[in-house]
N, C-alpha and C positions, 0 to 999 in steps of 0.2 A: 824054401820059395814059397810051395806051394801050398804049404801047410799055412805061412804066415797070410798068404794071399786070401785063402779060405777062411781063417780067423778073421781077417778086417772085414771081408764081405758078411759074416756073421754077423761080426758087431754093429755093422751099418745096418742089416736088418734088423738087430732086435732093437735099435735107437730109433728106426722108422716107424718099427711097431709102439714101440711106447708112444713116439710123440703123434701116431694115430688114434691110440687109445686115449691119450691126454686130451685129445681133440675130439675126439666122442664124448668124454667124460664131461668136458667142458659145456659141450654142446647140448646133454643130457641136463646139467645143470641149468644152464640157462634157458631152456625150454620149460622146467620145472619152476623156475624163479618166474617166468611169463606166465605159466599157467596160474601160479599161485596169485599174481598181481592182477591177472584177471579175474579170478575168482572174488579177490578181496573187494575189487570194484564192483561186481557185481552183488555181493552181499551188501554193500554199501549203499548202494542205488535202491537196492530192495528195502534195507531198513530206513532209508529217508522215505521212501514212498509211504511206508505203512506208521513211522511215529513222526516223520519230519525232518528237517536237516539238523545236523548238531550245533548247539551253540560255542563258541569258544570258550566263554564263562569268564572271561575278562571285561567289564564294565566300566573302570576306570576310577573304583573305589577301593582297589587291592590293598591300598595303603593309607585308608582313612580313618581317622580314630574311632576307638569302639563307643558306642553310643547306648548308655543304659536307660531304661528296662530293653530298648527293642533289640540289642544284640543279645539277649539271652535267648529271645524265641528263634523260629527257624528261618531260614533264609532260602529263598526259592532259588537264585540265582550262584550261590556257593557250590564249588564244587566239592569240597568235604567240610565236613562239619561235626563236631562230637559235643556230648554232654559228659561228664567222667566224675563220679564219684569213687571214693574210696576212704575207707575207715576201720577202726577197731572198737568191739563192744563187748560187754559181758553179759552173761546170761542169769539167770537167776541161780542157778546151782553151780557158780563161780566160774564157770568154765569162759574161755576168752575166744573171740574171736577175731578175722579180719575179712572185710568183704570187697569186692569190686563190682561196680555197675557202670555200664557204659552204653550209651543211646549212639549210633551214627547213621548219618543219611549221606548217600553218595551220588551227585549225579555224575551220569554214564555217557555223557555226550561223548568224551573222549577216549573211553577205553574199550579194548578190545582183547578178546580171546583169539589170538592167531587172528586171523582173517575174521571173525565174525564180532561183529558190534555187539557190546553187551548192554546197547540201550535197546535192543531187540528183545532182549529179555525182561526189562525195566528202566523206568528213570523217572524218578530215581529209586534207588534200592536201598532198603532200610537194614540195619542190622543193629543186634545187641550182645552183649555177653555179659555173664554173671557167674562171679567165682565167690567161695567160701571158706575161709581157711579156719580151722576147726585145732586149736592149739593143744587142747586138752588131750583129744584122742588122736592127736599126730595125723589130721584127715584134711584132704583137698579135694574140693569137689567143684565143678564149674558147668555151664550149659550155653550155649549159644545158638541164636536163630536169626534168620533173615526171611526179608518180605519185597518181593517185586511187584506192587501194585495188587498184595494179596494172593497170587498165584503161586509163588514159591513155597509160602507157609503162611501164617496168620496175617490178616492186614495190620496196616502200620498207618501211623500219622503223626505230622509234627506241625504243631501250628504256627503261623507267622503272625499272628495277632495277639496269642497270650502262651503262657510255658505252661504246653502240655505236650508230652512225647506218649506214644502207644505202640506197643509191637506185641499182638496178640494180648496175652493177659497180663505183659509184664507194662509198666507205665512209670512216669515221675509226672508230676505237675506242682503248680506251686498254688498255695491258698493260705491268706491270711500272714504271709511273710516266711510262712515254710515250706521247705521243699519235700513232697509225699510219693515215697518210693515203693514198689512193689514187683517183686520177680519171683522166681521159684526155680527148686531145683529136682525134678521129677514131679512126681504126686507127694512125695513124703515131707518137703520142705518150701516152704513160704517163708518170704522175708517181707515184711511189710515196716518202715521206718516213716519217721516226721521228723526231717534235720531244719534245726534252726539257728541261722547264720549268726556267730557272734562277734562278729567282726565285719567290716567293709569289704566290700569287693575290691580286690587289687589290681589293677591294669599291670599287665606286663610288656617286656620290651624295653630297651634302653629310654627311649623318652617319654616313657609312662603313661603311653597314651594307649596302650594295648597294641600296639603295632609289634608283633615279633617276628625279625629276620631270621630265617634260615638259610639264607644265603646271599647273593649280591642280587638286588631285585626280585627276590621271592620272600614273602612275608605272610602271616596269617595272624588273624585277630585272635588274642589269647589274653583271658583273664581266669582271676581264682577267687573262691572264696577258701580260704584257708584253715577255718575254724568252725565249726559248725555242731552244735549239741543234738546228739540222736538219740531218739526214744522210740521204742516199737516192740515189735512182736515179732518172735522166730517160732514159726510152727513146724514140728518135725515129729516123728512117728511116735517120740514118746509123750506128745503132747505140746501146749502153746506155752513160751515164757516171755515175760518181759523182759526188753534189752536195750542198756545204755550206754554211751559212747560218744567217742568224738570223729567227725568227718571230716573229708575235703572235697572240693568241687572244682575241677577245671572246667574251663567252655572254652574251643578251639574251632574257628570257622574261616572259609576263605578258598581261593582258586591260588596254588603255587605248584610248581614244579619241580619233582624230584632232582636232583643234581649228585654229583659224586662226591658231596660233601655230605650228605646225607643216606646213607646207605644203611646206617642204624645209628640207636640212641639208648643211653643210659638217663633214667628220669628217676629222680628221687623227691618225695614230698615227706618232710618229717614236721611232726608236733612235739613239741619238749613240754616238760613238764614245769617249766617258767613261764608258760604261755606264748611263748614262741614261736613262730614256724620258720622253716628253711623251704626253699625247693631250688634243686639245681639240677641241670640236665646237661649232658655232652653229647653232641652230635658227632657220628664217627665217619670216614669215608671208608672205601672197598679194603685199604690197608689197615684198616684200624685207628688211622691217627684221628687225633681230634680236631674238628674244627674249630675256627677262632668265633664262628657264630654261636658257639654253647653259651649257655647264662644260667643267670641263676636271680635269688629273691631272697630278702631277709623282710622278716615281720615282724616289729618289737610288739610288746604287750598292748600298748595301747593303739596297735592298729595300723601304725607307720610305717611303712615301708621303704626298701632299699634295692636299687638294680644293683646284681652281679655281673661284672664282663667275666669273659671267660680267665681271663688272667688272674683275678682273686681267690679264686677257689681251686682245691685239687682233689681229684676222686681216685683213690688208691685201692685196688684190688687185692685183697689178702688170701682168697681162696678162690676156688673153681671147682666145678660140680659137672657132670656128664650128665645128659639127662638118658635114661633107660630107653624115652620112648621114641625121641628123634635123633638120638646121638650127636645132638649140638651140645658144646660146651659152654658153659654159662660162669661168669666171676659171681661169688657167692658169698663174699664177706667182703665189707671195703671201710676204710677211712676215709671221712669227709673233713677237708681242712680250709678254713678260712682265715688266714693268718690275721689279717687287719683285725679282725674281730676276737682274737684268741680264743676262735673256736675249731675244737677237734671232736669228731665224734668214731664212734664204731658204730656200723649198722650190719647188725645179723638177720637173716632170716630165720622166722620162725619153723618153717619147713624148707629142706633143699627143694622138695618137689612142689614147685609151683606152677609147671608149665601150661599154657593151654595151646591146643593143637584147633587152630579156628579156620581152617583151610577150606572148611564147607561153607563159610560166610566169608570174613573179612581176607581170608585167602593165606593167612600169616602163621605160623608158630612162634611164640613169644613166650617171655617168663613175667608174670607179675603176681610180686607176693607179699605179703605183711611180714613185717620187720620188728625187731627192737633195737632201742638205739641209746647208747650209752657213753658217755665221755664228757667232757669242761666247754663251758662257753660264759666267757668273759671272766675266767678266772674261778669259777665255780663247778661244780660237779651237778650235772643234767642227765635226767633220765628222758625215754619218750617214746614215740611210735613212729615208723615208718612206713611208706609204700614203696615200691622199687619197680620198675617196667624195662624190661631189656629185650630190644627187639634189633633184630639183624643177626643174631648168631647162627640161627637157624635160617639158610637160603634156600628153601623149597619154594618160596612164592616167587623168584624169578624164572620157574618153569611152573606155573598154575594148569591144573588140571581142569577142563571145562564139566568133564562128565562129576567129578568129586564135587565140584562147587554145586552143581545141579542136584544130585541127589544126598550131599551133605548137609541138609538144610536146619537140622536139629541134632544136636548130640549133646549126650549127657555123660560126665565121668565122674 
């Protein structure tokens, strides 16, 4: 009886101690949370005193139809905008290349690194990525850079009155109906090209007005030039060579909120040898399920186009590839089917490793690469080129590192 009583007393003492420890831990957590909130408020007040109060970046035009040529130019009030070029070209020695060149502009009014308002570093911040895939030598190289009013890297500019983007010595501008591109990889590789559209601009979205919904009441303005003749010069350590090929341009801008249905995406742009083009993308949630807001686009030889709802096409993964750099597992070969159009295509990467680690700029790790296409369309055999972008398979952007962002201004791989 005495032993049992002592055991009960001991048990009550343990429970009381655990309760007190739990209360103590909760008190510490509450205090830390309060300190964090106070610090965040203080930083916000300091930032507002220096840069001004943040804007909500929604002015009622979020669902306005695309207006050209105005919407090719930069927009001061858009939270996010990008100008995206991809393509394939041949060199004088018979080598085959793929390229990606993209310029981003981001208003940082609503962005924070923990308690630190990002607009304290710059508003807007500019980014650019350039990648080159060399099929003959099995080589993939890329570079990325950023600028926050010139102090994080080279100075940047995006005109709101005509088409001219610049970040350091990288640039894109329009002259005489052509888009003129310049970018570099280190000191030994300079890419300069003139892109001449051979088809009219295509407005994306189900209403064909350029309003592209990513989720309910969340949309960007989005249009594409699906075929452009490319001529230019690629300068490398072995000399300069003339280059010729085909390119694709995507323009997207707006202020929209990321939602559960936008945790990642698989995007395909395809140029077939019958002079038609296909764009399809599927948005994914955190479980990998495909969003009904996924969509696509068919462009005929004559430039006429047709919107594709998510249920009109299917993307099937045939293989997977694990990155030795990030450890992320990506889909690596696909079948794309559009049954109503008798289209079935197999898309295969030129190289498996076309992954870009851009945590020092846009703060993500993603895969974007040149691919080859074979299959059938309308009962006829076709071949072609494609670019594929895979985002969300690496999740490191969910825990961004401010120090890495600050010191990772420029990276060559």
